[in-house]
N, C-alpha and C positions, 0 to 999 in steps of 0.2 A: 792752810792745813787745818786751822781751828774751825773755820767755816765748814769745811768738808766733814769734819768729825761731828760737828753739831748736827748737820743734815743726816748723817748716818745714823746717829743715835735717835733722832726724831723719826726716821723711817722704821726702825726697829721697834720703837714704842707703839707705832701705828699698826703694826702687823696684826695684833689680835682683833682690831676693829674690823679687818677684812673677813674675819670668820663670822661675823654677825650677818645673817641672811638679809638681803635687801628689803624683802617684804615683811620682815619681823616687826611686830609691834612692841615697842620697848618703852620703859619709863625714862623720862628726862631726869638726869642724875643730880643736877644742881641748879641753883639760881631760883628766881621767883616761880618758875614753872616746874620745880622739882616734883616728880611724881605724876606729872601729866603724860598722856600717852602720845607717842610719836612713831611714825613709820620710818624705820631706820634708813632705808635707801632713798627717801624722798629728797634729801638735801645733804649738805655737809655733816659729817659726824659731830661737828661742834654744836649742832642744834640739840641733839639728844644727850650729848655730854653736859650741855648747859653753859658752855663758854663761848657760844657764837656771838661775835661782835659785842664784847662785854661793855665797850664804851657807849654803844647805843642803848643797851639794856640799862645801863646806869642813868641815862637821860630819861628813859621811861619811868624808872623808879622816882627820880627827882621831880619830874615835871608833870606827871599824870596824877589825877586824883579821882576819888570816887564820884560817879555821875557825869564825868566828862564825855564829850562826843569826840571820836577819833576818826581820821581818815588814814587808812593804810594803803598808800598809792604805790603799786608795785608790791603787792602783798606776797608774791611768789607762792610758796607752799604753806605759809601761815605762821611762821615762828613769831613774828612781831604782832600778828593779828591776835594770836593766843595771849601773848604778853599784855597787849593793850586790854583785851577782854578781862584778864585777871585783875589789872590795875583799876579799871573804871568800875568794875562790879555790876550788879544787877540794875543799878540806877543809871548806868551809862550805856553808851552804844558805840560799836565799832562798824565802820564801813570799809570793806576790803575790796580793792580793785585789782583785778588780775586778768589779762586777756588770753593767756596761753593755755589751751585746753589741758595739757599735761599737768601744769601747775594747779589749775582749778580743781582737778580731780583730787589731788593730794590735799589742797587747802579744805575743800569741803569734807573730806574724810577725817582730817584732824579735828575739825569742828564737831563732827558727829562722834568721834571717839571720846572726846572730852565733854560731850553733852553741853556744849556752849550754846547759850540762848540769846546772847546780847551782840550778835555779829550778823550783818547783812553782807552777802557776797554779791559783787557786781562784776559780770564778765565784760569788762570795759577797759580800753586804753584811755587814760586821761590825756587830752590834748587841747589845742587852742580853740577847736570848734567841734561840734558834734557832727557825726557822720560815719564814714568808713575810711579805713587806711590799710596799707600793707604793713605786715609785721615780719621782721627777720628772725628766724629761729636760729639761736646760736648753739654751739656744741655743748655749752653748759646752760642748763635750764634757767639759771638766774640772770643770764646776760642777754636775753632776746630784747629787741627794741623796734620801734616804728622805723620803717625804711621804705622808700619808694620801690625798691626792688625785692621786698620781701615776698616770701612764698605763701604766707597766710593773710587772709583778709579778716580784719577785726573791726568791731564796732568801737567808735570813739565818742567821747563826751567831754565837754568843757565843765569845769567845776561850777562856774556861774549858771550854766544851763541846769545842772543837777539841782543846785540850791533854788533857782528860780521855779523849777518844776516841783519843788518840795520832795524830791527823791532822796535828798540827804538833809539832815539838820545841820544848823551852823556849828562848825567844829571849834573846839578850843585847842586842838592838837592835831598836826599833820606830820606823817612820816612819809617822805617821797624818795624813792629810788627806782628810776625808770630809764637808766642807761642812755642818757643823751637827750631825752625828750622833755626834760624838766623845764627848760626855758619856754617851750610852747605851752606846757601845762600851766605855768605861772601866767602867761599871757592870756589864758582863757579864764583866769581867776581874779580879775580886777576887783570885782564887787566883794568876793569872799575875803580877799586880802585886806579889805578896808575894816573888817570886823576886828574887835578887840574884846577880851584878851585872846591872843593866838600865839601858839608856839609851833615852829616848823623845824623839823630835823630833816635836812635836805642833803642828799648825796648828789654831787655834780660830777659830770664825766667829761674831762677835757677842759683845757684852759678857757677856750671861747665860751663854752656852756657856763662855766664857772663865773666868768666876768659878766655875762648876760644876766644870770640869775641874781648875782650880787647887786647889780645895778637896779633891777626890777624891785627887789626887796628893800634896798635902801631908799629908793624913790617912794615907796609905799610906807615908809615910816617905821620899818623894823630896826631893832638893835641887832647887830650881826656880830657873831663870833665865829672865827674860823677855827674848827676843832681838829681838822686834818688838812694839812697842806699837801696837795697833790702834785707838787713840783717834780717828783721823781716818777710817778706812775699815772698821773692825770686824774686820780680819784681824790676829790675833796669832800669835806663834810662841813656843813654850815648849820649853826644854831641860830635861828631868827626868832626874836621875841618882840611882843608889843602888848 
């Protein structure tokens, strides 16, 4: 009964948000990005309300510093890309990786709306090897992933290839959320993972992926902290530092 009541109250409180046109350009209402411009319907309302994934926002505030190089792998429509841009300042740089055309359009528009100059956008899926792969488009734009049966063909790249070709600078901070492809992305980053200092905020999806990524990072010398235990829903969050 209490849970039913809580959900009912929550639904009522969200009703006014439905009145905001999806194509409206709004100001982010709270947090480090307060006042920045955002397209209301590009993602969850939590983005422009400023309360989206507060725990990850807190890690950005705590771990990022002016002048740092950041990789936002699975940038989606750019909330954390903008936050990283804000935190590292003009002396730093952010590389945002996103393969889905719909998300890329919003990502690039958010960068333009906020006159951001320290971000490079790469229309790539990060994987174990560079080439091409199939991408499965999900009902929710934030949940698409690499899949042999996917309807979209995308370009892939390994982080080590990008580093070796000087397409990216050596990062001090990586945020990765790529819906189950994280193990393969780490496999293609052996040289990059050897660098220090390096902080990784890694979302892992499913117990098998979580265990695989944990072992790769542990073997590479990272100190690991489990920030979210996905035992109930399969979504884990790891903080890796060295």
